[in-house]
Biopython code that builds the backbone (N, CA, C, O; Angstrom):
import numpy as np
from Bio.PDB.StructureBuilder import StructureBuilder

atoms = [
    (1, "MET", "N", (-21.626, 3.168, -27.403)),
    (1, "MET", "CA", (-20.678, 2.729, -26.847)),
    (1, "MET", "C", (-21.502, 1.901, -25.728)),
    (1, "MET", "O", (-22.197, 2.349, -24.817)),
    (2, "GLU", "N", (-21.245, 0.693, -26.035)),
    (2, "GLU", "CA", (-21.625, -0.648, -25.112)),
    (2, "GLU", "C", (-20.752, -0.085, -23.626)),
    (2, "GLU", "O", (-19.666, 0.482, -23.501)),
    (3, "PRO", "N", (-21.931, -0.602, -22.476)),
    (3, "PRO", "CA", (-21.608, -0.478, -21.106)),
    (3, "PRO", "C", (-20.109, -1.428, -20.896)),
    (3, "PRO", "O", (-19.532, -2.102, -21.749)),
    (4, "ILE", "N", (-19.804, -1.244, -19.710)),
    (4, "ILE", "CA", (-18.724, -2.373, -19.647)),
    (4, "ILE", "C", (-19.174, -3.479, -18.885)),
    (4, "ILE", "O", (-20.107, -3.264, -18.111)),
    (5, "SER", "N", (-18.703, -4.605, -18.948)),
    (5, "SER", "CA", (-19.453, -5.988, -18.361)),
    (5, "SER", "C", (-18.820, -5.812, -16.883)),
    (5, "SER", "O", (-17.874, -5.100, -16.548)),
    (6, "LYS", "N", (-19.768, -6.828, -15.954)),
    (6, "LYS", "CA", (-19.149, -6.824, -14.970)),
    (6, "LYS", "C", (-17.641, -7.706, -14.671)),
    (6, "LYS", "O", (-16.686, -7.153, -14.125)),
    (7, "VAL", "N", (-17.619, -8.724, -14.990)),
    (7, "VAL", "CA", (-16.441, -9.072, -15.261)),
    (7, "VAL", "C", (-15.205, -7.970, -15.423)),
    (7, "VAL", "O", (-14.333, -8.040, -14.557)),
    (8, "ASN", "N", (-15.093, -7.214, -16.197)),
    (8, "ASN", "CA", (-14.233, -6.445, -17.041)),
    (8, "ASN", "C", (-14.209, -5.558, -15.629)),
    (8, "ASN", "O", (-13.091, -5.525, -15.116)),
    (9, "LEU", "N", (-15.312, -4.793, -14.875)),
    (9, "LEU", "CA", (-15.322, -4.044, -14.187)),
    (9, "LEU", "C", (-14.587, -4.488, -12.904)),
    (9, "LEU", "O", (-14.049, -3.676, -12.151)),
    (10, "GLU", "N", (-14.593, -5.849, -12.689)),
    (10, "GLU", "CA", (-14.150, -6.455, -11.290)),
    (10, "GLU", "C", (-12.557, -6.649, -11.425)),
    (10, "GLU", "O", (-11.888, -6.933, -10.431)),
    (11, "ARG", "N", (-12.011, -6.494, -12.627)),
    (11, "ARG", "CA", (-10.718, -6.732, -13.397)),
    (11, "ARG", "C", (-10.198, -5.533, -12.959)),
    (11, "ARG", "O", (-9.129, -5.477, -12.352)),
    (12, "LEU", "N", (-10.952, -4.459, -13.253)),
    (12, "LEU", "CA", (-10.261, -2.863, -13.355)),
    (12, "LEU", "C", (-10.220, -2.649, -11.749)),
    (12, "LEU", "O", (-9.293, -2.192, -11.080)),
    (13, "THR", "N", (-11.529, -3.125, -11.311)),
    (13, "THR", "CA", (-11.021, -2.532, -9.808)),
    (13, "THR", "C", (-10.192, -3.185, -8.836)),
    (13, "THR", "O", (-9.725, -2.562, -7.883)),
    (14, "ASN", "N", (-9.970, -4.495, -9.038)),
    (14, "ASN", "CA", (-8.532, -5.458, -8.804)),
    (14, "ASN", "C", (-7.288, -4.997, -8.914)),
    (14, "ASN", "O", (-6.429, -5.125, -8.041)),
    (15, "GLY", "N", (-7.118, -4.368, -10.132)),
    (15, "GLY", "CA", (-6.007, -3.900, -10.830)),
    (15, "GLY", "C", (-5.823, -2.269, -9.920)),
    (15, "GLY", "O", (-4.784, -1.829, -9.426)),
    (16, "ILE", "N", (-6.815, -1.806, -9.924)),
    (16, "ILE", "CA", (-6.472, -0.237, -8.708)),
    (16, "ILE", "C", (-6.190, -0.376, -7.335)),
    (16, "ILE", "O", (-5.743, 0.467, -6.558)),
    (17, "TYR", "N", (-6.609, -1.913, -7.076)),
    (17, "TYR", "CA", (-6.464, -1.917, -5.630)),
    (17, "TYR", "C", (-5.149, -2.464, -5.682)),
    (17, "TYR", "O", (-4.269, -2.037, -4.934)),
    (18, "ALA", "N", (-4.948, -3.363, -6.496)),
    (18, "ALA", "CA", (-3.238, -3.929, -6.546)),
    (18, "ALA", "C", (-2.407, -2.723, -6.645)),
    (18, "ALA", "O", (-1.597, -2.687, -5.719)),
    (19, "PHE", "N", (-2.324, -1.715, -7.450)),
    (19, "PHE", "CA", (-1.407, -0.957, -8.266)),
    (19, "PHE", "C", (-1.098, -0.102, -7.275)),
    (19, "PHE", "O", (0.029, 0.352, -7.076)),
    (20, "THR", "N", (-2.596, 0.258, -6.304)),
    (20, "THR", "CA", (-2.526, 1.676, -4.915)),
    (20, "THR", "C", (-1.516, 0.766, -3.784)),
    (20, "THR", "O", (-0.752, 1.263, -2.956)),
    (21, "MET", "N", (-1.738, -0.537, -3.998)),
    (21, "MET", "CA", (-1.027, -1.309, -2.793)),
    (21, "MET", "C", (0.300, -1.532, -3.126)),
    (21, "MET", "O", (1.196, -1.536, -2.282)),
    (22, "THR", "N", (0.446, -1.686, -4.117)),
    (22, "THR", "CA", (2.137, -1.781, -4.462)),
    (22, "THR", "C", (2.961, -0.361, -4.351)),
    (22, "THR", "O", (4.059, -0.217, -3.813)),
    (23, "LEU", "N", (2.182, 0.631, -4.975)),
    (23, "LEU", "CA", (2.558, 2.079, -4.672)),
    (23, "LEU", "C", (2.604, 2.460, -3.262)),
    (23, "LEU", "O", (3.577, 3.165, -2.993)),
    (24, "MET", "N", (1.823, 2.191, -2.285)),
    (24, "MET", "CA", (2.269, 2.503, -1.021)),
    (24, "MET", "C", (3.184, 2.315, -0.487)),
    (24, "MET", "O", (3.368, 2.877, 0.593)),
    (25, "ILE", "N", (4.629, 0.993, -1.304)),
    (25, "ILE", "CA", (5.741, 0.704, -0.122)),
    (25, "ILE", "C", (6.532, 1.870, -0.554)),
    (25, "ILE", "O", (7.363, 2.236, 0.277)),
    (26, "ARG", "N", (6.471, 2.640, -1.809)),
    (26, "ARG", "CA", (7.526, 3.239, -1.895)),
    (26, "ARG", "C", (7.526, 4.981, -1.028)),
    (26, "ARG", "O", (8.146, 5.981, -1.392)),
    (27, "ASN", "N", (6.719, 4.843, 0.026)),
    (27, "ASN", "CA", (6.751, 6.206, 0.614)),
    (27, "ASN", "C", (7.931, 5.903, 2.275)),
    (27, "ASN", "O", (8.256, 6.671, 3.180)),
    (28, "ILE", "N", (8.309, 4.193, 1.959)),
    (28, "ILE", "CA", (9.361, 4.120, 2.975)),
    (28, "ILE", "C", (10.405, 4.337, 2.087)),
    (28, "ILE", "O", (10.457, 3.844, 0.961)),
    (29, "GLN", "N", (11.543, 5.338, 2.762)),
    (29, "GLN", "CA", (12.896, 5.236, 2.218)),
    (29, "GLN", "C", (14.095, 4.471, 2.609)),
    (29, "GLN", "O", (14.341, 4.932, 3.724)),
    (30, "LEU", "N", (14.588, 3.975, 2.467)),
    (30, "LEU", "CA", (16.023, 3.409, 2.850)),
    (30, "LEU", "C", (16.657, 4.387, 2.882)),
    (30, "LEU", "O", (16.480, 5.307, 2.085)),
    (31, "PRO", "N", (17.930, 4.402, 4.236)),
    (31, "PRO", "CA", (19.029, 5.406, 3.829)),
    (31, "PRO", "C", (19.976, 5.836, 2.917)),
    (31, "PRO", "O", (19.905, 4.878, 2.146)),
    (32, "SER", "N", (20.894, 6.636, 2.381)),
    (32, "SER", "CA", (21.826, 6.804, 1.510)),
    (32, "SER", "C", (22.912, 5.990, 2.491)),
    (32, "SER", "O", (22.989, 5.871, 3.713)),
    (33, "SER", "N", (23.617, 5.547, 1.511)),
    (33, "SER", "CA", (24.916, 5.122, 1.868)),
    (33, "SER", "C", (26.218, 6.173, 2.523)),
    (33, "SER", "O", (26.924, 6.992, 1.935)),
    (34, "GLY", "N", (26.191, 5.804, 3.818)),
    (34, "GLY", "CA", (27.270, 6.473, 4.592)),
    (34, "GLY", "C", (26.459, 7.475, 5.324)),
    (34, "GLY", "O", (27.148, 8.252, 5.984)),
    (35, "THR", "N", (25.242, 7.656, 5.381)),
    (35, "THR", "CA", (24.278, 8.248, 6.386)),
    (35, "THR", "C", (24.075, 8.080, 7.562)),
    (35, "THR", "O", (24.019, 9.090, 8.263)),
    (36, "LEU", "N", (23.917, 6.924, 8.106)),
    (36, "LEU", "CA", (23.994, 6.463, 9.078)),
    (36, "LEU", "C", (25.391, 6.197, 9.972)),
    (36, "LEU", "O", (25.970, 5.116, 10.077)),
    (37, "THR", "N", (25.722, 7.296, 10.501)),
    (37, "THR", "CA", (27.427, 7.428, 10.960)),
    (37, "THR", "C", (26.905, 7.354, 12.249)),
    (37, "THR", "O", (27.451, 6.328, 12.654)),
    (38, "GLY", "N", (26.262, 7.731, 13.094)),
    (38, "GLY", "CA", (26.095, 7.716, 14.557)),
    (38, "GLY", "C", (25.007, 6.808, 15.253)),
    (38, "GLY", "O", (24.298, 6.144, 14.496)),
    (39, "THR", "N", (24.808, 6.714, 16.545)),
    (39, "THR", "CA", (23.449, 6.516, 17.067)),
    (39, "THR", "C", (22.698, 6.991, 16.634)),
    (39, "THR", "O", (21.956, 6.612, 15.727)),
    (40, "ALA", "N", (22.736, 8.263, 17.390)),
    (40, "ALA", "CA", (21.947, 9.362, 17.110)),
    (40, "ALA", "C", (20.590, 9.453, 15.737)),
    (40, "ALA", "O", (19.378, 9.494, 15.529)),
    (41, "SER", "N", (21.626, 9.443, 15.259)),
    (41, "SER", "CA", (21.205, 8.880, 13.223)),
    (41, "SER", "C", (20.112, 7.630, 13.009)),
    (41, "SER", "O", (18.909, 7.477, 12.794)),
    (42, "LEU", "N", (21.100, 6.986, 13.172)),
    (42, "LEU", "CA", (20.114, 5.692, 13.336)),
    (42, "LEU", "C", (19.083, 5.953, 14.298)),
    (42, "LEU", "O", (18.050, 5.687, 13.684)),
    (43, "ASP", "N", (18.706, 6.398, 15.700)),
    (43, "ASP", "CA", (17.836, 6.333, 16.602)),
    (43, "ASP", "C", (16.653, 7.154, 15.432)),
    (43, "ASP", "O", (15.706, 6.459, 15.062)),
    (44, "ASN", "N", (16.730, 8.288, 15.011)),
    (44, "ASN", "CA", (16.106, 8.824, 14.190)),
    (44, "ASN", "C", (15.656, 7.787, 13.064)),
    (44, "ASN", "O", (14.458, 7.656, 12.812)),
    (45, "TYR", "N", (16.361, 7.253, 12.575)),
    (45, "TYR", "CA", (16.180, 7.035, 10.894)),
    (45, "TYR", "C", (15.251, 5.627, 11.422)),
    (45, "TYR", "O", (14.246, 5.355, 10.765)),
    (46, "LEU", "N", (15.631, 4.726, 12.656)),
    (46, "LEU", "CA", (14.693, 3.875, 12.893)),
    (46, "LEU", "C", (12.882, 4.255, 13.542)),
    (46, "LEU", "O", (11.840, 3.600, 13.502)),
    (47, "VAL", "N", (13.249, 5.675, 14.118)),
    (47, "VAL", "CA", (11.684, 5.897, 14.410)),
    (47, "VAL", "C", (11.028, 6.512, 13.490)),
    (47, "VAL", "O", (9.894, 6.676, 13.940)),
    (48, "THR", "N", (11.121, 7.053, 12.192)),
    (48, "THR", "CA", (10.637, 7.920, 11.221)),
    (48, "THR", "C", (10.518, 6.574, 10.196)),
    (48, "THR", "O", (9.437, 6.477, 9.614)),
    (49, "THR", "N", (11.346, 5.720, 9.973)),
    (49, "THR", "CA", (10.905, 4.689, 9.559)),
    (49, "THR", "C", (9.444, 3.705, 10.142)),
    (49, "THR", "O", (8.336, 3.475, 9.658)),
    (50, "SER", "N", (10.010, 3.390, 11.165)),
    (50, "SER", "CA", (9.048, 2.766, 11.926)),
    (50, "SER", "C", (7.449, 2.931, 11.918)),
    (50, "SER", "O", (6.540, 2.103, 11.977)),
    (51, "LEU", "N", (7.477, 4.671, 11.801)),
    (51, "LEU", "CA", (6.002, 5.250, 11.605)),
    (51, "LEU", "C", (5.949, 5.178, 10.542)),
    (51, "LEU", "O", (4.744, 5.080, 10.307)),
    (52, "SER", "N", (6.504, 5.155, 9.588)),
    (52, "SER", "CA", (6.135, 4.769, 7.914)),
    (52, "SER", "C", (5.925, 3.486, 7.823)),
    (52, "SER", "O", (5.167, 3.110, 6.928)),
    (53, "VAL", "N", (6.322, 2.839, 8.406)),
    (53, "VAL", "CA", (5.971, 1.222, 8.571)),
    (53, "VAL", "C", (4.336, 1.005, 8.858)),
    (53, "VAL", "O", (3.428, 0.328, 8.376)),
    (54, "ILE", "N", (4.525, 2.109, 10.072)),
    (54, "ILE", "CA", (2.956, 1.479, 10.907)),
    (54, "ILE", "C", (2.037, 2.558, 9.466)),
    (54, "ILE", "O", (1.066, 2.404, 8.726)),
    (55, "ASP", "N", (2.622, 3.151, 9.610)),
    (55, "ASP", "CA", (1.124, 4.100, 8.607)),
    (55, "ASP", "C", (0.912, 3.310, 7.258)),
    (55, "ASP", "O", (-0.210, 3.416, 6.764)),
    (56, "PHE", "N", (2.022, 2.376, 6.463)),
    (56, "PHE", "CA", (1.903, 1.517, 5.338)),
    (56, "PHE", "C", (0.616, 0.421, 5.899)),
    (56, "PHE", "O", (-0.368, 0.034, 5.268)),
    (57, "VAL", "N", (0.931, 0.179, 6.958)),
    (57, "VAL", "CA", (0.158, -1.611, 7.560)),
    (57, "VAL", "C", (-1.232, -1.060, 7.390)),
    (57, "VAL", "O", (-2.045, -1.474, 6.564)),
    (58, "GLY", "N", (-1.440, -0.009, 8.320)),
    (58, "GLY", "CA", (-2.784, 0.669, 8.252)),
    (58, "GLY", "C", (-3.157, 0.812, 7.129)),
    (58, "GLY", "O", (-4.128, 0.076, 6.956)),
    (59, "ALA", "N", (-2.890, 1.426, 6.152)),
    (59, "ALA", "CA", (-3.318, 1.620, 4.758)),
    (59, "ALA", "C", (-3.657, 0.529, 4.247)),
    (59, "ALA", "O", (-4.835, 0.308, 3.967)),
    (60, "PHE", "N", (-2.712, -0.325, 4.040)),
    (60, "PHE", "CA", (-2.801, -1.817, 3.399)),
    (60, "PHE", "C", (-3.912, -2.331, 4.175)),
    (60, "PHE", "O", (-4.897, -2.648, 3.510)),
    (61, "LEU", "N", (-3.985, -2.500, 5.560)),
    (61, "LEU", "CA", (-5.284, -3.320, 5.970)),
    (61, "LEU", "C", (-6.565, -2.567, 5.674)),
    (61, "LEU", "O", (-7.602, -3.194, 5.889)),
    (62, "ILE", "N", (-6.650, -1.566, 5.305)),
    (62, "ILE", "CA", (-7.899, -1.019, 5.339)),
    (62, "ILE", "C", (-8.193, -0.889, 3.712)),
    (62, "ILE", "O", (-9.409, -0.947, 3.525)),
    (63, "LEU", "N", (-7.499, -0.742, 2.560)),
    (63, "LEU", "CA", (-7.440, -1.085, 1.075)),
    (63, "LEU", "C", (-7.845, -2.448, 1.263)),
    (63, "LEU", "O", (-8.906, -2.710, 0.697)),
    (64, "GLY", "N", (-7.287, -3.435, 1.923)),
    (64, "GLY", "CA", (-7.767, -5.313, 1.984)),
    (64, "GLY", "C", (-8.883, -5.296, 2.577)),
    (64, "GLY", "O", (-9.474, -6.347, 2.330)),
    (65, "MET", "N", (-9.366, -4.742, 3.124)),
    (65, "MET", "CA", (-10.526, -4.844, 3.651)),
    (65, "MET", "C", (-11.217, -4.155, 2.960)),
    (65, "MET", "O", (-12.294, -4.711, 3.176)),
    (66, "PHE", "N", (-11.498, -3.168, 2.119)),
    (66, "PHE", "CA", (-12.458, -2.654, 0.738)),
    (66, "PHE", "C", (-12.189, -3.893, 0.080)),
    (66, "PHE", "O", (-13.043, -4.768, -0.057)),
    (67, "TRP", "N", (-11.380, -3.951, -0.200)),
    (67, "TRP", "CA", (-10.834, -4.999, -1.884)),
    (67, "TRP", "C", (-11.904, -6.014, -1.270)),
    (67, "TRP", "O", (-12.940, -6.173, -1.916)),
    (68, "LEU", "N", (-11.714, -6.806, 0.086)),
    (68, "LEU", "CA", (-12.206, -8.367, -0.021)),
    (68, "LEU", "C", (-13.648, -7.890, -0.052)),
    (68, "LEU", "O", (-14.379, -8.777, -0.494)),
    (69, "PHE", "N", (-14.274, -6.813, 0.264)),
    (69, "PHE", "CA", (-15.752, -6.360, 0.633)),
    (69, "PHE", "C", (-16.327, -6.057, -1.087)),
    (69, "PHE", "O", (-17.334, -6.377, -1.717)),
    (70, "ILE", "N", (-15.744, -5.691, -1.229)),
    (70, "ILE", "CA", (-16.308, -5.358, -3.008)),
    (70, "ILE", "C", (-16.129, -6.503, -3.842)),
    (70, "ILE", "O", (-16.803, -6.664, -4.860)),
    (71, "SER", "N", (-15.163, -7.390, -3.421)),
    (71, "SER", "CA", (-15.261, -9.195, -4.294)),
    (71, "SER", "C", (-15.693, -9.916, -3.781)),
    (71, "SER", "O", (-15.939, -11.019, -4.270)),
    (72, "ARG", "N", (-15.988, -9.543, -2.453)),
    (72, "ARG", "CA", (-16.974, -10.641, -2.083)),
    (72, "ARG", "C", (-18.823, -10.187, -2.170)),
    (72, "ARG", "O", (-19.828, -10.853, -1.923)),
    (73, "SER", "N", (-18.671, -9.049, -2.540)),
    (73, "SER", "CA", (-20.373, -8.685, -2.637)),
    (73, "SER", "C", (-20.516, -8.630, -4.278)),
    (73, "SER", "O", (-21.656, -8.705, -4.736)),
    (74, "SER", "N", (-19.614, -8.527, -5.003)),
    (74, "SER", "CA", (-19.320, -8.611, -6.483)),
    (74, "SER", "C", (-19.921, -9.942, -6.527)),
    (74, "SER", "O", (-20.989, -10.100, -7.118)),
    (75, "THR", "N", (-19.392, -10.799, -6.017)),
    (75, "THR", "CA", (-19.387, -12.817, -6.635)),
    (75, "THR", "C", (-20.853, -12.873, -5.478)),
    (75, "THR", "O", (-21.066, -14.064, -5.250)),
    (76, "GLY", "N", (-21.360, -12.429, -5.101)),
    (76, "GLY", "CA", (-22.401, -13.338, -4.075)),
    (76, "GLY", "C", (-23.793, -12.529, -4.198)),
    (76, "GLY", "O", (-24.785, -12.910, -3.578)),
]
sb = StructureBuilder()
sb.init_structure("model")
sb.init_model(0)
sb.init_chain("A")
sb.init_seg("    ")
for serial, (resi, resn, name, xyz) in enumerate(atoms, 1):
    if name == "N":
        sb.init_residue(resn, " ", resi, " ")
    sb.init_atom(name, np.array(xyz, "f"), 0.0, 1.0, " ", f" {name:<3s}", serial, name[0])
structure = sb.get_structure()
C-alpha cells in the first residue's frame, strides 16, 4: 500500500474542516410553527438561540484558525 500524497492529505483535511463547519449550524434550532405564542416564549427562544449562535461563532472561528494555520504551514 503506497502512502498518501501531500496533496491528497491536504484535500482530505480541507474536506473534514468544511464538513465539520457545515454540520455545526445544525445545532441552531428554528421554532416549530405555532410555538411562539406569547412574549415569554419569544424571550426564552431568543435567549436560547442567541447562546447557540454565540457557541457556533466561537467554534467556527476556532476551527477556521486551525484550518488557516494548517493550510499555511503546508504550503510554505
